C-alpha positions in Angstrom: 0.2 0.1 0.2 1.3 3.4 -1.1 0.7 6.2 1.1 1.6 10.2 1.2 1.8 12.1 4.2 1.9 15.8 4.2 2.2 18.2 7.2 3.1 21.7 7.5 -0.1 23.5 6.3 -1.8 26.4 8.2 -2.8 30.0 8.4 -0.3 33.1 7.5 -0.5 36.7 6.8 0.5 38.0 3.6 4.6 38.0 3.3 4.4 35.1 5.5 6.4 31.7 5.3 5.4 28.0 5.7 7.7 24.8 5.1 4.9 21.5 3.6 6.7 18.4 4.0 5.7 15.1 2.6 6.8 11.4 2.9 5.9 8.8 0.6 6.0 5.2 1.7 5.1 1.9 0.5 5.9 -1.2 -2.0 7.5 1.3 -4.5 11.2 1.8 -4.2 11.6 5.4 -5.2 9.1 7.9 -6.6 10.3 10.0 -9.5 9.4 12.9 -9.9 7.8 14.1 -6.8 6.1 17.4 -6.5 3.4 19.6 -5.1 0.4 20.6 -6.5 -2.8 23.4 -5.4 -6.3 23.7 -5.8 -8.4 26.9 -4.8 -12.1 27.0 -4.5 -13.8 27.1 -7.5 -10.1 26.6 -9.5 -8.6 23.7 -11.3 -6.0 21.5 -9.8 -2.8 23.0 -10.8 1.3 21.9 -10.8 3.0 24.1 -8.3 6.3 22.3 -7.9 7.8 19.3 -8.9 11.3 17.7 -8.5 13.1 14.9 -9.9 15.5 12.2 -8.6 18.1 14.2 -10.5 17.3 17.1 -8.9 15.8 18.9 -11.8 12.9 21.0 -11.1 9.1 22.5 -12.3 7.6 25.5 -10.9 4.5 27.2 -11.7 5.2 31.0 -13.4 3.5 31.9 -9.9 5.6 30.9 -7.5 9.0 31.0 -9.0 11.5 32.8 -7.1 9.1 32.4 -3.9 8.4 28.6 -3.3 11.5 26.3 -3.3 10.7 22.2 -3.9 13.3 19.8 -2.3 14.1 16.7 -1.6 15.0 14.7 1.6 18.3 13.1 2.8 15.3 10.1 3.4 14.0 8.5 0.3 10.8 9.6 -1.1 10.4 12.5 0.9 9.8 16.4 -0.6 9.7 19.7 0.9 8.2 23.1 -0.3 9.3 26.7 0.9 6.8 28.9 0.5 8.1 32.5 1.3 6.1 35.6 0.4 2.9 34.2 0.3 0.2 35.5 -1.5 -3.5 35.3 -0.7 -3.5 33.5 -4.1 -1.6 31.0 -2.9 -4.2 30.1 -0.4 -5.8 26.4 -1.4 -5.6 22.7 -0.5 -1.7 21.7 -1.1 -1.3 18.2 -2.1 1.6 15.9 -2.5 2.2 14.0 -5.7 4.5 10.9 -6.4 4.9 8.9 -9.3 5.7 5.5 -9.1 6.4 2.6 -11.9 2.9 3.0 -13.4 0.9 5.2 -11.2 0.9 8.1 -9.7 0.0 8.8 -6.2 -1.5 11.6 -4.0 -1.7 13.0 -0.3 -4.5 13.7 1.6 -4.2 17.5 1.1 -3.1 20.3 3.3 -4.9 23.4 4.0 -3.0 26.6 3.4 -4.8 29.6 4.0 -2.9 33.0 3.2 -4.6 36.5 4.8 -4.5 39.9 2.9 
């Protein structure tokens, strides 16, 4: 059974920071890539950031320069450092990990940025 566990969401003021964490575990040895998606009310789920096992990163234009995705020393862990948060960043953030054949999702963690 594959499981992705997220943490780090919360309520912050605009300009503040949050750090999201995700740990993936299960029968799959390694997930590649891993990333973060978010979904705001009434909006389509979008890719925020992704990272490959080789360290290549990809960011949504809206978060470039503010968010940093990284993989932990432990296998199948991923973090999202979010700085200079804006109200537009509000949404449910989902950890995502691709296995050999399937794509897996975490339960989601709420991020709310107040104006």
